[in-house]
C-alpha positions as YAML, in Angstrom:
chain: A
units: angstrom
residues:
- id: 1
  name: MET
  ca: [-67.61, -225.60, 59.41]
- id: 2
  name: ARG
  ca: [-70.68, -226.12, 61.91]
- id: 3
  name: TYR
  ca: [-69.98, -224.38, 65.33]
- id: 4
  name: LEU
  ca: [-71.72, -223.14, 68.54]
- id: 5
  name: ILE
  ca: [-71.67, -220.43, 70.70]
- id: 6
  name: LEU
  ca: [-71.66, -220.71, 74.65]
- id: 7
  name: GLU
  ca: [-71.79, -217.25, 76.31]
- id: 8
  name: ASP
  ca: [-74.65, -215.82, 78.84]
- id: 9
  name: GLU
  ca: [-74.52, -212.50, 77.53]
- id: 10
  name: LYS
  ca: [-76.29, -211.45, 74.70]
- id: 11
  name: ILE
  ca: [-74.52, -208.51, 73.29]
- id: 12
  name: ALA
  ca: [-70.90, -210.47, 73.67]
- id: 13
  name: SER
  ca: [-72.45, -213.40, 71.77]
- id: 14
  name: ASN
  ca: [-73.49, -211.28, 69.09]
- id: 15
  name: ARG
  ca: [-70.21, -209.19, 68.60]
- id: 16
  name: LEU
  ca: [-68.70, -212.59, 68.56]
- id: 17
  name: LYS
  ca: [-71.07, -214.52, 65.88]
- id: 18
  name: GLU
  ca: [-70.24, -211.27, 63.81]
- id: 19
  name: MET
  ca: [-66.68, -211.46, 63.98]
- id: 20
  name: ILE
  ca: [-67.11, -214.94, 62.95]
- id: 21
  name: ALA
  ca: [-69.06, -214.47, 60.39]
- id: 22
  name: ASN
  ca: [-66.78, -211.89, 58.69]
- id: 23
  name: LEU
  ca: [-63.44, -214.00, 58.76]
- id: 24
  name: ARG
  ca: [-65.65, -216.80, 57.72]
- id: 25
  name: PRO
  ca: [-68.64, -216.52, 56.11]
- id: 26
  name: ASP
  ca: [-68.94, -219.95, 55.30]
- id: 27
  name: TYR
  ca: [-68.77, -221.11, 58.79]
- id: 28
  name: HIS
  ca: [-72.36, -221.99, 60.05]
- id: 29
  name: CYS
  ca: [-73.75, -221.16, 63.50]
- id: 30
  name: VAL
  ca: [-75.80, -223.99, 64.66]
- id: 31
  name: LEU
  ca: [-76.85, -222.73, 68.04]
- id: 32
  name: THR
  ca: [-76.23, -219.87, 70.79]
- id: 33
  name: LEU
  ca: [-76.18, -221.25, 74.85]
- id: 34
  name: ASP
  ca: [-75.94, -219.26, 77.91]
- id: 35
  name: SER
  ca: [-76.00, -221.82, 80.30]
- id: 36
  name: VAL
  ca: [-74.23, -224.88, 82.07]
- id: 37
  name: GLU
  ca: [-77.61, -226.40, 81.81]
- id: 38
  name: SER
  ca: [-78.76, -225.55, 78.22]
- id: 39
  name: ALA
  ca: [-75.11, -227.01, 77.03]
- id: 40
  name: VAL
  ca: [-75.49, -230.16, 79.03]
- id: 41
  name: ILE
  ca: [-79.14, -230.44, 77.63]
- id: 42
  name: SER
  ca: [-78.09, -229.51, 74.23]
- id: 43
  name: LEU
  ca: [-74.63, -230.39, 73.49]
- id: 44
  name: PRO
  ca: [-75.05, -234.39, 73.39]
- id: 45
  name: ALA
  ca: [-77.49, -234.33, 70.85]
- id: 46
  name: LEU
  ca: [-75.46, -231.84, 67.93]
- id: 47
  name: LYS
  ca: [-72.51, -232.75, 65.28]
- id: 48
  name: LEU
  ca: [-70.32, -229.93, 66.00]
- id: 49
  name: ASP
  ca: [-66.82, -228.74, 64.74]
- id: 50
  name: LEU
  ca: [-65.77, -226.18, 66.97]
- id: 51
  name: VAL
  ca: [-67.24, -224.44, 70.18]
- id: 52
  name: PHE
  ca: [-66.69, -221.00, 71.36]
- id: 53
  name: MET
  ca: [-67.14, -221.13, 75.11]
- id: 54
  name: ASP
  ca: [-67.17, -218.71, 77.93]
- id: 55
  name: ILE
  ca: [-65.63, -219.53, 81.37]
- id: 56
  name: GLN
  ca: [-68.02, -217.84, 84.00]
- id: 57
  name: LEU
  ca: [-71.54, -218.23, 83.21]
- id: 58
  name: ALA
  ca: [-74.94, -217.43, 84.72]
- id: 59
  name: ASP
  ca: [-75.29, -220.89, 86.31]
- id: 60
  name: GLY
  ca: [-71.95, -221.92, 87.01]
- id: 61
  name: ASN
  ca: [-68.72, -222.42, 85.26]
- id: 62
  name: SER
  ca: [-68.42, -224.18, 82.05]
- id: 63
  name: PHE
  ca: [-65.89, -226.50, 83.23]
- id: 64
  name: ASP
  ca: [-68.76, -228.42, 85.37]
- id: 65
  name: ILE
  ca: [-70.30, -229.03, 81.60]
- id: 66
  name: PHE
  ca: [-67.50, -231.92, 81.84]
- id: 67
  name: ASP
  ca: [-68.31, -233.32, 84.61]
- id: 68
  name: GLN
  ca: [-71.97, -233.95, 83.65]
- id: 69
  name: ILE
  ca: [-71.46, -235.08, 79.33]
- id: 70
  name: LYS
  ca: [-68.86, -236.30, 77.14]
- id: 71
  name: PHE
  ca: [-67.74, -234.22, 74.99]
- id: 72
  name: ASP
  ca: [-65.15, -233.57, 72.39]
- id: 73
  name: ALA
  ca: [-65.37, -231.08, 70.40]
- id: 74
  name: PRO
  ca: [-62.24, -228.66, 69.74]
- id: 75
  name: ILE
  ca: [-62.91, -225.35, 71.99]
- id: 76
  name: ILE
  ca: [-61.83, -221.60, 71.83]
- id: 77
  name: TYR
  ca: [-62.63, -220.27, 75.24]
- id: 78
  name: THR
  ca: [-63.55, -216.77, 75.72]
- id: 79
  name: THR
  ca: [-63.32, -215.01, 78.89]
- id: 80
  name: ALA
  ca: [-62.63, -211.92, 81.25]
- id: 81
  name: TYR
  ca: [-60.40, -214.28, 83.18]
- id: 82
  name: ASP
  ca: [-57.07, -215.37, 82.77]
- id: 83
  name: GLU
  ca: [-56.78, -217.74, 85.77]
- id: 84
  name: TYR
  ca: [-58.11, -220.91, 84.40]
- id: 85
  name: ALA
  ca: [-55.80, -221.43, 81.02]
- id: 86
  name: LEU
  ca: [-53.90, -224.56, 82.12]
- id: 87
  name: LYS
  ca: [-57.61, -226.02, 83.13]
- id: 88
  name: ALA
  ca: [-58.68, -224.76, 79.83]
- id: 89
  name: PHE
  ca: [-56.04, -226.90, 77.86]
- id: 90
  name: LYS
  ca: [-57.07, -229.95, 80.00]
- id: 91
  name: SER
  ca: [-60.14, -229.76, 77.97]
- id: 92
  name: ASN
  ca: [-60.45, -229.99, 74.62]
- id: 93
  name: SER
  ca: [-59.00, -226.50, 74.00]
- id: 94
  name: VAL
  ca: [-57.23, -225.07, 70.76]
- id: 95
  name: ASP
  ca: [-57.15, -221.44, 71.96]
- id: 96
  name: TYR
  ca: [-57.72, -219.44, 75.02]
- id: 97
  name: LEU
  ca: [-58.80, -215.69, 73.97]
- id: 98
  name: LEU
  ca: [-59.56, -213.02, 76.91]
- id: 99
  name: LYS
  ca: [-62.27, -210.68, 76.73]
- id: 100
  name: PRO
  ca: [-62.51, -208.13, 74.70]
- id: 101
  name: ILE
  ca: [-61.85, -210.34, 71.99]
- id: 102
  name: ASP
  ca: [-59.85, -208.57, 69.52]
- id: 103
  name: PRO
  ca: [-60.38, -209.49, 65.70]
- id: 104
  name: VAL
  ca: [-56.60, -210.68, 64.97]
- id: 105
  name: GLU
  ca: [-56.17, -212.93, 67.82]
- id: 106
  name: LEU
  ca: [-60.15, -214.70, 66.85]
- id: 107
  name: ALA
  ca: [-58.46, -214.71, 63.50]
- id: 108
  name: GLY
  ca: [-55.26, -216.47, 64.47]
- id: 109
  name: ALA
  ca: [-57.21, -219.09, 67.04]
- id: 110
  name: ILE
  ca: [-59.79, -219.86, 63.68]
- id: 111
  name: ALA
  ca: [-56.57, -220.48, 61.80]
- id: 112
  name: LYS
  ca: [-54.93, -222.64, 64.41]
- id: 113
  name: PHE
  ca: [-57.74, -224.86, 64.81]
- id: 114
  name: GLU
  ca: [-57.88, -225.18, 60.93]
- id: 115
  name: LYS
  ca: [-54.58, -225.72, 60.69]
- id: 116
  name: HIS
  ca: [-54.60, -228.77, 63.68]
- id: 117
  name: SER
  ca: [-58.28, -230.17, 62.58]
- id: 118
  name: VAL
  ca: [-57.24, -233.80, 62.88]
- id: 119
  name: LYS
  ca: [-59.28, -236.75, 64.13]
- id: 120
  name: ASP
  ca: [-56.64, -238.95, 65.17]
- id: 121
  name: ASP
  ca: [-56.05, -239.17, 69.12]
- id: 122
  name: LYS
  ca: [-52.40, -239.04, 69.23]
- id: 123
  name: ASP
  ca: [-52.23, -235.90, 66.71]
- id: 124
  name: VAL
  ca: [-54.94, -233.98, 68.99]
- id: 125
  name: THR
  ca: [-53.00, -234.94, 72.41]
- id: 126
  name: GLN
  ca: [-49.57, -233.13, 70.96]
- id: 127
  name: LEU
  ca: [-51.70, -230.52, 69.50]
- id: 128
  name: MET
  ca: [-52.59, -229.85, 72.95]
- id: 129
  name: GLN
  ca: [-49.00, -230.18, 74.29]
- id: 130
  name: SER
  ca: [-47.74, -227.68, 71.58]
- id: 131
  name: LEU
  ca: [-50.59, -225.13, 72.89]
- id: 132
  name: LYS
  ca: [-49.97, -225.61, 76.41]
- id: 133
  name: PRO
  ca: [-49.18, -222.22, 77.94]
- id: 134
  name: GLU
  ca: [-46.00, -221.54, 80.34]
- id: 135
  name: GLY
  ca: [-47.92, -220.41, 83.34]
- id: 136
  name: LYS
  ca: [-49.30, -217.40, 85.49]
- id: 137
  name: GLU
  ca: [-47.14, -214.49, 84.91]
- id: 138
  name: ARG
  ca: [-47.59, -212.26, 87.42]
- id: 139
  name: PHE
  ca: [-50.80, -212.17, 90.45]
- id: 140
  name: VAL
  ca: [-52.61, -209.65, 91.57]
- id: 141
  name: VAL
  ca: [-52.06, -208.57, 95.34]
- id: 142
  name: LYS
  ca: [-53.93, -206.70, 97.47]
- id: 143
  name: VAL
  ca: [-51.83, -204.42, 99.91]
- id: 144
  name: GLY
  ca: [-53.73, -201.98, 101.94]
- id: 145
  name: GLU
  ca: [-55.80, -200.04, 100.16]
- id: 146
  name: HIS
  ca: [-53.73, -200.54, 96.96]
- id: 147
  name: LEU
  ca: [-53.34, -203.76, 94.51]
- id: 148
  name: LYS
  ca: [-49.91, -204.37, 93.40]
- id: 149
  name: SER
  ca: [-48.44, -206.72, 90.55]
- id: 150
  name: VAL
  ca: [-46.09, -209.85, 91.80]
- id: 151
  name: LEU
  ca: [-44.44, -211.24, 88.96]
- id: 152
  name: THR
  ca: [-44.54, -215.18, 89.38]
- id: 153
  name: LYS
  ca: [-41.06, -215.54, 88.43]
- id: 154
  name: ASN
  ca: [-40.00, -213.75, 92.16]
- id: 155
  name: VAL
  ca: [-42.40, -215.89, 93.96]
- id: 156
  name: GLN
  ca: [-39.87, -218.33, 96.14]
- id: 157
  name: LEU
  ca: [-42.54, -220.36, 97.51]
- id: 158
  name: ILE
  ca: [-46.50, -220.19, 97.65]
- id: 159
  name: TYR
  ca: [-48.11, -221.96, 101.00]
- id: 160
  name: SER
  ca: [-51.34, -221.98, 102.96]
- id: 161
  name: GLN
  ca: [-52.14, -220.92, 106.67]
- id: 162
  name: ASP
  ca: [-55.27, -220.09, 108.51]
- id: 163
  name: LYS
  ca: [-57.43, -221.33, 105.35]
- id: 164
  name: GLY
  ca: [-55.28, -218.52, 103.30]
- id: 165
  name: THR
  ca: [-52.98, -218.80, 100.18]
- id: 166
  name: TYR
  ca: [-50.04, -216.95, 100.60]
- id: 167
  name: LEU
  ca: [-46.81, -215.69, 98.18]
- id: 168
  name: PHE
  ca: [-43.38, -215.91, 99.67]
- id: 169
  name: THR
  ca: [-41.29, -213.42, 97.48]
- id: 170
  name: ASP
  ca: [-37.53, -212.76, 97.05]
- id: 171
  name: ASP
  ca: [-37.39, -209.90, 98.86]
- id: 172
  name: GLY
  ca: [-38.83, -211.80, 101.55]
- id: 173
  name: LYS
  ca: [-42.45, -209.97, 101.74]
- id: 174
  name: ARG
  ca: [-45.39, -212.46, 102.16]
- id: 175
  name: PHE
  ca: [-48.82, -211.49, 100.44]
- id: 176
  name: LEU
  ca: [-52.33, -213.25, 100.37]
- id: 177
  name: VAL
  ca: [-54.17, -214.19, 96.91]
- id: 178
  name: ASP
  ca: [-57.64, -214.63, 96.72]
- id: 179
  name: TYR
  ca: [-57.20, -218.55, 95.18]
- id: 180
  name: THR
  ca: [-57.15, -221.79, 97.19]
- id: 181
  name: MET
  ca: [-53.98, -224.25, 96.76]
- id: 182
  name: ASP
  ca: [-54.86, -226.16, 94.40]
- id: 183
  name: ARG
  ca: [-56.48, -223.43, 91.81]
- id: 184
  name: VAL
  ca: [-53.08, -221.64, 92.21]
- id: 185
  name: GLU
  ca: [-51.37, -225.09, 91.37]
- id: 186
  name: GLU
  ca: [-53.59, -225.20, 88.12]
- id: 187
  name: MET
  ca: [-52.10, -221.85, 87.17]
- id: 188
  name: LEU
  ca: [-48.48, -222.39, 87.28]
- id: 189
  name: SER
  ca: [-46.06, -223.74, 85.27]
- id: 190
  name: PRO
  ca: [-45.15, -227.45, 85.91]
- id: 191
  name: LYS
  ca: [-41.48, -226.80, 85.06]
- id: 192
  name: GLU
  ca: [-40.99, -224.05, 87.68]
- id: 193
  name: PHE
  ca: [-43.06, -224.87, 90.32]
- id: 194
  name: PHE
  ca: [-44.09, -228.09, 92.04]
- id: 195
  name: ARG
  ca: [-46.03, -229.17, 94.96]
- id: 196
  name: ILE
  ca: [-44.49, -230.84, 97.22]
- id: 197
  name: SER
  ca: [-46.90, -231.24, 99.77]
- id: 198
  name: ARG
  ca: [-50.96, -230.10, 100.94]
- id: 199
  name: LYS
  ca: [-49.17, -227.03, 102.19]
- id: 200
  name: PHE
  ca: [-46.88, -225.80, 99.73]
- id: 201
  name: LEU
  ca: [-45.43, -225.09, 96.21]
- id: 202
  name: VAL
  ca: [-41.73, -224.68, 95.26]
- id: 203
  name: HIS
  ca: [-40.18, -222.59, 92.42]
- id: 204
  name: ILE
  ca: [-37.44, -224.60, 91.47]
- id: 205
  name: ASP
  ca: [-34.93, -221.41, 90.79]
- id: 206
  name: TYR
  ca: [-35.25, -220.70, 94.62]
- id: 207
  name: ILE
  ca: [-34.35, -223.95, 96.27]
- id: 208
  name: LYS
  ca: [-30.98, -223.15, 98.31]
- id: 209
  name: ASP
  ca: [-30.32, -226.88, 99.91]
- id: 210
  name: ILE
  ca: [-32.55, -230.32, 99.91]
- id: 211
  name: VAL
  ca: [-31.57, -232.52, 103.02]
- id: 212
  name: SER
  ca: [-32.38, -235.75, 104.24]
- id: 213
  name: TYR
  ca: [-35.59, -235.62, 106.72]
- id: 214
  name: THR
  ca: [-37.28, -238.41, 108.88]
- id: 215
  name: ASN
  ca: [-39.64, -240.64, 107.73]
- id: 216
  name: SER
  ca: [-37.71, -241.20, 104.08]
- id: 217
  name: ARG
  ca: [-39.12, -237.23, 103.15]
- id: 218
  name: LEU
  ca: [-36.74, -234.02, 102.64]
- id: 219
  name: GLU
  ca: [-36.66, -230.89, 103.72]
- id: 220
  name: ILE
  ca: [-36.08, -228.17, 101.44]
- id: 221
  name: MET
  ca: [-34.47, -224.37, 102.30]
- id: 222
  name: ILE
  ca: [-35.72, -221.46, 101.04]
- id: 223
  name: ASP
  ca: [-33.71, -218.74, 101.81]
- id: 224
  name: GLY
  ca: [-35.39, -215.86, 104.21]
- id: 225
  name: PHE
  ca: [-38.41, -218.38, 105.10]
- id: 226
  name: THR
  ca: [-38.43, -219.15, 108.56]
- id: 227
  name: ASP
  ca: [-42.34, -219.42, 109.61]
- id: 228
  name: ASP
  ca: [-41.83, -223.23, 108.87]
- id: 229
  name: GLN
  ca: [-39.77, -226.40, 107.89]
- id: 230
  name: VAL
  ca: [-40.81, -227.08, 104.33]
- id: 231
  name: ILE
  ca: [-41.08, -230.90, 104.05]
- id: 232
  name: VAL
  ca: [-41.31, -232.77, 100.75]
- id: 233
  name: ALA
  ca: [-44.39, -235.23, 101.41]
- id: 234
  name: ARG
  ca: [-43.05, -239.02, 101.46]
- id: 235
  name: GLU
  ca: [-45.70, -239.83, 99.02]
- id: 236
  name: ARG
  ca: [-44.16, -237.06, 96.72]
- id: 237
  name: VAL
  ca: [-40.44, -237.41, 96.96]
- id: 238
  name: SER
  ca: [-39.94, -240.00, 94.18]
- id: 239
  name: ASP
  ca: [-42.12, -237.04, 91.62]
- id: 240
  name: PHE
  ca: [-40.01, -234.41, 93.50]
- id: 241
  name: LYS
  ca: [-36.89, -236.01, 92.44]
- id: 242
  name: VAL
  ca: [-37.98, -236.83, 88.76]
- id: 243
  name: TRP
  ca: [-38.68, -233.31, 88.56]
- id: 244
  name: LEU
  ca: [-35.66, -231.72, 89.84]
- id: 245
  name: ASP
  ca: [-33.82, -234.16, 87.46]
- id: 246
  name: ARG
  ca: [-35.50, -233.58, 84.33]
...
C-alpha cells in the first residue's frame, strides 16, 4: 500500500511513520507533506492508496485542500481537535484519530481501511454512512474563571445572539461557546438536532409543543426559554416535518 502523511509537526510525522512501519512493514510512505500549499501542488500527481492527514496545518485547514483540487484517496485523520469529526466524514474519511495517536486505535483504523478498501462508489457511500459518528457529546464552556463541561444531551436548543452562539440547557442556563452556528451544526447529530432557521438549532427531545404561526411557519415551545420566539423558517418547515416523522 502506498500512503502519504500530511502533518506540520515533524516529531508527530516521524512517530506516525514509525508506528505504521511497525504495524504494516509492507506499507510504503511515498511522501510527507506539512502544508495546504504543498498538498495542493503534490497530491494530484501521486497515486495513493491511503492518506494520514492532520487538520490544523501551519498555513490553514486541510479541508481547504478539497476546495482547490479533486482528491479521492481514503483518509485517516490524525488531529488534536474533535470538533471536525462530522466534516471529516464528508471527505473520504475512513477514521478519525485524536492525538496523541494510540497504537491500538491506529491498528484498528488501518484494519478498517483494509476491510473496506473498495472502489465502487456505492460501497464507499455505504462505508461513510456506517462510520459516521453520532455527533459531539459535550461542549467545554467558560464560566467566569472556570471551565465547565456541558453534555450535549442536556442542551435544549442553541441560538445566535449579538454575534455570539449560546447553549440553552434543561436547567435553564445559558453558555457562550466559541463556535459559529454553522460550525456547531456540523458537530451535532442530525438525528437529535435540527436547524430550524439561521438563529436556532433545536433538540428533538425538548420540543414541548409546536403550533401554527403566520405565513405558513411554525412556532416551537421550549421549557424555560423566553428570550425570543422559536420560529421554524418557512423554507425549513417541510424538511422539519420530515425530520420529526422519520
